[in-house]
C-alpha positions in Angstrom: 127.4 109.7 122.4 124.6 109.8 125.0 125.5 113.1 126.2 125.3 114.5 122.3 121.6 113.1 122.2 120.5 114.1 125.4 121.5 117.6 124.2 120.2 117.3 121.0 116.9 116.6 122.4 117.0 119.4 124.7 117.7 121.9 122.0 114.9 120.7 119.7 112.3 120.9 122.7 113.6 124.3 123.7 113.2 125.6 119.9 110.0 123.9 120.0 108.6 125.6 123.3 110.2 129.0 121.9 108.0 128.7 118.8 104.6 128.0 120.6 105.2 130.5 123.0 105.4 133.2 120.4 102.7 132.1 118.9 100.7 132.4 121.6 101.7 136.0 122.6 101.3 137.2 119.4 98.5 140.0 119.2 96.1 141.2 116.9 97.9 143.0 114.0 95.9 145.1 111.5 97.6 143.9 108.0 96.1 140.6 107.4 100.0 139.3 106.2 101.6 140.2 109.5 99.4 137.7 111.4 101.1 135.0 109.1 104.5 134.8 110.6 107.9 136.2 111.3 109.7 134.8 108.2 110.3 138.1 106.5 113.8 136.9 104.9 111.8 134.7 102.7 109.5 137.3 101.5 105.6 136.5 101.1 106.0 132.9 101.1 108.1 132.8 104.4 105.6 134.9 106.3 102.8 132.6 105.0 104.7 129.4 106.0 105.3 131.0 109.5 101.2 131.3 109.6 101.0 127.9 108.9 103.9 126.8 111.3 102.3 128.8 114.4 98.7 127.7 114.0 100.1 123.9 113.7 102.5 124.1 116.6 99.7 125.4 118.8 97.0 123.1 117.8 95.9 120.6 120.5 95.6 117.7 118.0 99.1 118.5 116.9 100.4 118.1 120.8 97.8 115.0 121.4 99.5 113.1 118.2 103.0 114.1 119.2 102.4 112.5 122.7 100.7 109.5 120.9 103.6 108.9 118.8 106.4 109.7 121.2 104.8 106.7 123.5 104.6 104.6 120.4 108.1 105.3 119.6 109.4 104.7 123.0 107.4 101.1 122.8 109.0 100.4 119.5 112.4 100.9 121.0 112.2 99.4 124.7 109.7 96.2 124.3 111.9 94.2 121.5 114.6 94.2 124.2 112.8 92.9 126.8 111.9 89.8 124.7 114.1 87.0 125.9 116.0 85.3 122.5 116.5 81.7 122.4 119.7 80.6 124.3 119.4 77.2 122.8 119.7 75.2 119.9 118.5 72.0 118.9 120.7 70.1 116.2 119.5 67.0 114.5 122.7 65.0 113.1 122.6 62.4 110.3 125.7 60.2 110.2 127.5 62.0 113.3 130.2 61.5 115.3 132.0 62.0 119.1 134.0 64.4 117.3 131.2 66.5 115.5 129.4 66.7 118.7 132.6 68.3 120.7 132.9 70.6 117.9 129.3 71.6 118.1 129.1 72.3 121.7 132.7 74.4 121.3 131.0 76.6 118.9 127.8 76.9 121.2 130.0 77.9 124.4 131.7 80.6 122.4 128.3 82.1 121.5 126.6 81.7 125.1 124.2 79.0 123.6 123.7 75.6 124.8 123.2 72.7 122.4 120.7 69.4 122.3 122.1 67.0 119.7 119.4 64.1 118.4 120.4 61.6 116.2 118.4 61.4 113.1 118.0 57.8 111.4 118.0 59.4 107.9 117.6 62.6 105.9 113.9 62.1 105.4 113.4 61.7 109.3 115.4 64.7 110.0 113.6 67.0 107.4 110.2 66.1 109.1 111.4 66.7 112.3 113.2 69.9 111.1 109.7 71.3 109.4 107.5 70.3 112.4 110.1 72.5 114.5 111.2 69.4 116.8 114.9 70.5 115.9 116.3 73.7 114.8 119.0 72.6 111.9 120.0 69.5 110.4 123.7 68.5 110.0 124.0 65.7 107.0 127.3 64.3 108.7 130.1 67.4 107.6 128.8 67.7 103.9 125.4 69.7 104.4 123.6 72.1 106.8 119.9 72.5 106.4 117.7 75.0 108.2 113.9 75.8 108.4 113.8 79.3 106.8 116.5 81.0 104.9 119.2 83.0 106.9 119.1 86.9 106.0 122.6 88.6 105.4 122.0 91.0 108.0 120.5 88.7 110.6 122.9 89.0 113.6 120.9 86.8 116.4 122.8 83.9 118.0 121.2 81.2 116.2 122.0 82.6 112.8 125.5 83.0 114.2 125.7 79.7 115.4 124.4 78.1 112.0 127.4 80.4 110.1 129.9 79.3 112.7 129.3 75.8 111.9 129.2 76.3 108.4 132.8 77.8 108.5 134.1 75.2 111.0 132.7 72.2 108.8 134.2 74.2 105.6 137.6 74.3 107.2 137.4 70.6 108.0 136.8 69.6 104.5 139.9 71.8 103.5 142.0 69.9 106.5 140.8 66.7 104.8 141.6 67.6 101.3 145.3 69.0 102.4 148.5 67.4 103.4 150.5 70.1 104.5 151.9 70.8 101.0 152.3 74.2 99.8 149.6 73.6 97.3 147.4 72.0 100.1 148.0 74.8 102.6 146.9 77.5 99.8 143.8 75.4 99.3 143.2 75.3 103.3 143.4 79.4 103.5 140.9 79.4 100.7 138.4 77.5 102.8 134.7 78.7 102.2 131.8 77.7 104.7 129.5 75.2 103.1 126.1 76.4 101.5 123.2 76.2 103.6 119.7 75.7 101.9 116.5 75.9 103.7 113.2 74.1 103.2 111.1 77.3 103.1 111.8 81.0 102.5 112.6 83.1 104.8 109.3 84.5 106.9 108.7 87.5 109.6 111.0 89.9 110.7 114.6 88.9 111.8 116.7 91.8 111.7 116.8 95.3 113.2 116.7 97.1 109.9 113.6 94.6 108.8 111.9 96.1 112.3 112.9 99.3 111.6 111.3 99.4 108.0 108.1 98.3 109.9 107.6 101.0 112.0 109.2 103.5 109.1 106.3 102.5 107.1 103.8 102.9 109.8 105.1 106.2 110.6 105.1 107.4 107.0 101.5 106.5 106.6 100.5 108.2 110.2 102.4 111.4 109.3 101.5 112.0 106.0 97.6 111.3 106.3 97.8 113.9 109.4 99.4 116.6 107.4 98.1 116.3 104.2 94.5 116.2 105.9 95.6 119.5 107.5 96.0 120.8 103.9 93.7 119.9 102.5 91.0 121.1 105.2 93.0 124.7 105.4 92.8 125.2 101.9 89.0 124.4 101.9 88.4 126.5 105.2 90.4 129.5 103.8 88.2 129.4 100.3 84.7 128.9 102.2 85.4 131.8 105.1 86.9 134.0 102.2 90.1 134.7 104.4 91.8 133.8 101.2 90.1 136.7 99.3 92.1 139.1 101.5 95.1 137.1 101.3 94.8 137.1 97.6 94.9 141.0 97.3 98.0 141.2 98.7 99.9 137.5 97.7 100.0 135.8 94.3 98.1 132.6 94.6 101.3 130.4 93.8 103.0 132.3 96.6 99.8 131.6 99.2 99.8 127.8 98.2 103.5 127.4 98.7 103.7 129.1 101.8 101.0 126.5 103.0 102.6 123.8 101.5 106.1 124.9 103.2 104.7 125.7 106.2 102.9 122.6 107.2 105.6 120.6 105.3 108.1 122.0 108.2 105.7 121.4 111.0 105.8 117.6 109.7 109.6 117.3 109.2 110.0 118.6 112.9 107.7 116.3 114.3 109.3 113.2 112.6 112.8 114.6 113.6 111.9 115.1 117.1 110.6 111.2 117.1 114.0 110.2 115.7 115.9 112.1 118.5 113.5 110.4 120.8 114.1 107.0 119.5 118.1 107.7 119.7 117.9 109.0 122.9 115.8 106.2 124.5 117.9 103.5 122.5 121.2 105.1 124.2 119.8 105.3 127.7 118.2 101.7 127.7 120.8 100.1 125.7 118.4 98.8 123.2 119.7 97.2 120.3 116.6 98.0 118.4 118.4 100.8 116.2 121.6 99.0 116.0 123.0 97.3 112.4 121.4 98.6 109.3 118.5 100.6 111.4 120.3 103.9 111.4 120.5 103.9 107.5 116.6 102.8 107.4 115.9 105.6 109.6 117.5 108.2 107.6 115.7 106.7 104.2 112.4 106.8 106.0 113.0 110.6 107.0 113.8 111.2 103.2 110.8 109.4 101.7 108.8 111.4 104.3 109.7 114.3 102.9 109.6 113.3 99.4 106.1 111.8 100.1 104.7 115.1 101.6 106.4 116.8 98.9 104.5 114.9 96.3 101.3 114.8 97.9 100.8 118.3 99.4 100.3 119.8 95.9 97.8 117.3 95.3 95.8 117.7 98.3 96.0 121.3 98.5 95.0 121.9 94.6 92.2 119.2 95.6 91.0 121.4 99.0 90.4 124.5 96.4 87.9 122.6 94.6 85.8 122.2 97.6 84.0 124.6 100.0 82.2 122.5 102.6 83.0 119.4 104.6 80.7 116.6 102.8 82.6 117.9 99.7 85.8 117.0 101.2 84.8 113.6 102.1 84.0 112.8 98.6 87.6 114.2 97.6 89.4 111.9 100.4 89.0 108.6 99.0 90.4 108.8 95.5 93.3 111.1 97.0 94.3 108.7 99.7 94.0 105.4 97.5 97.5 105.2 95.9 98.5 105.8 99.8 96.7 103.0 101.2 97.5 100.7 98.6 101.1 101.2 98.8 100.9 101.0 102.4 99.0 97.7 102.5 101.2 96.2 100.0 104.7 97.3 101.7 103.2 96.3 104.9 102.3 93.0 104.1 105.9 92.4 102.4 107.5 93.5 105.9 105.1 91.4 108.1 106.0 88.1 105.5 109.7 89.0 105.5 109.9 88.7 101.6 108.9 91.6 99.9 107.2 90.9 96.6 107.8 91.6 92.9 104.8 94.3 93.4 107.1 95.9 96.3 110.0 96.5 94.0 107.7 97.9 91.1 105.9 100.2 93.5 109.4 101.3 94.8 109.8 103.1 91.4 106.3 104.8 91.4 106.3 108.2 93.0 102.8 107.9 94.7 103.9 104.5 96.6 107.6 104.8 96.5 107.9 106.3 100.3 106.3 102.7 101.5 107.8 100.3 99.1 111.6 101.8 99.1 111.8 102.2 102.7 110.6 98.6 102.7 113.3 97.5 100.1 116.1 99.4 102.2 115.0 97.7 105.4 115.6 94.3 103.8 118.7 95.2 102.1 116.9 94.3 98.7 118.3 97.4 97.0 121.5 99.3 96.2 122.3 103.0 96.5 121.9 103.9 93.0 118.2 102.1 92.9 117.4 104.6 95.6 118.9 107.4 93.8 116.4 106.4 90.6 113.7 106.6 92.6 114.2 109.8 94.3 114.8 111.3 90.9 112.1 109.8 89.6 109.9 111.3 92.5 111.8 114.7 92.2 110.6 115.0 88.7 107.3 114.1 89.3 106.4 116.4 92.0 107.8 119.3 89.8 105.2 118.0 87.3 102.3 118.1 90.0 103.3 121.1 91.6 103.0 122.7 88.3 99.6 121.2 87.3 98.5 121.8 91.3 99.1 125.7 91.1 97.0 126.0 88.1 94.1 124.3 89.3 94.5 126.3 93.0 94.6 129.6 90.8 91.7 128.7 88.8 89.1 127.4 91.4 90.3 129.0 94.6 88.2 132.1 94.3 85.1 130.3 92.6 82.3 129.8 95.0 78.6 128.0 95.1 79.3 124.6 95.1 82.5 122.2 94.4 84.1 122.9 91.5 85.0 120.3 88.6 88.0 120.1 86.7 86.4 120.2 83.6 84.7 123.4 84.3 88.0 125.2 84.9 90.4 127.0 82.4 93.6 126.1 83.7 96.5 128.6 82.8 99.6 128.8 83.8 100.7 130.5 86.9 102.2 133.8 87.4 
């Protein structure tokens, strides 16, 4: 497995170096379209996409941001593994017995934990000690278990395993007490279920690798989308202000030019994201980190999916907005309203991840295309949605992307050749692209 990951990383790096090397050695062609790239198989759109790919790969900003993201990803994978986990549990017991204490010690040894047992006078005192942090859980004899915060279904920490094993053990004891080795009672013993675990408060904070990966995914989506959408907006504006677009539109259609730009920059964004995933997997395999264990790989795939869908949705909006501006100061007035949904979805989802309990608002935003990349990634990390719910959100996002692309193409076609100041939407006669 490690060799496959290392080989994949080597191949990816080799391909990137080859693309950058060719872009550096490219001459100055006579035909403007010959400078756009070598993706002739896909026609004019492929040529335009190739030009965008080469320009972005050889950009110093791209290399700087890529290097910074690689460092952040490596730190996110390595650092959690260096943090020592608690190897002891403090158990408060109300109406305990020597047998119960012996059983608790046996369970703890199996999980390589040490247990300190505190005798509690009554449940009121036990709850107070639990809430204050003096003890980690409370046993009311063999009838009930109380923890400070609710356990996540995907929490695989030793402390969570200890609580679950105790619940199973005490559940079996209840079955033993009810059974007297008759056939019916033997059946009851086989059907023993763990005791229910109640909590004083809801779960707070990140407790599983899936949730931690969701946090990284939300931040990654926000950074990558912010970077590449800005490139799309500025690229369209610069072409318009420099009149390069007039030369290009003499050969290709506006929709082809717009699509090539969106696809080319999107390919660079996807390549960067895949590179970061390969780096994360390679570092995890080489260091033995468990950050990407459990449900984390699924969250990684969902993060990549929503990065693609998020870019596909917003790229058309930013490209159309770029065609309305002609100067840098005009672009600044467009950035805030365009990025408002991104920032809102990011902040709400980030709060949901940080608190360990996604709110109803996060669930609602997961089905709204502008905020779904952040909210749905959060819900998947916390195991709050099923596959068909993710599919519904994906379908809604795809439908919205098609509608936005159609409208953006019409705005781009009507505005890209208009100069002399910022173009207002109400001044455009938007017609269907051809």
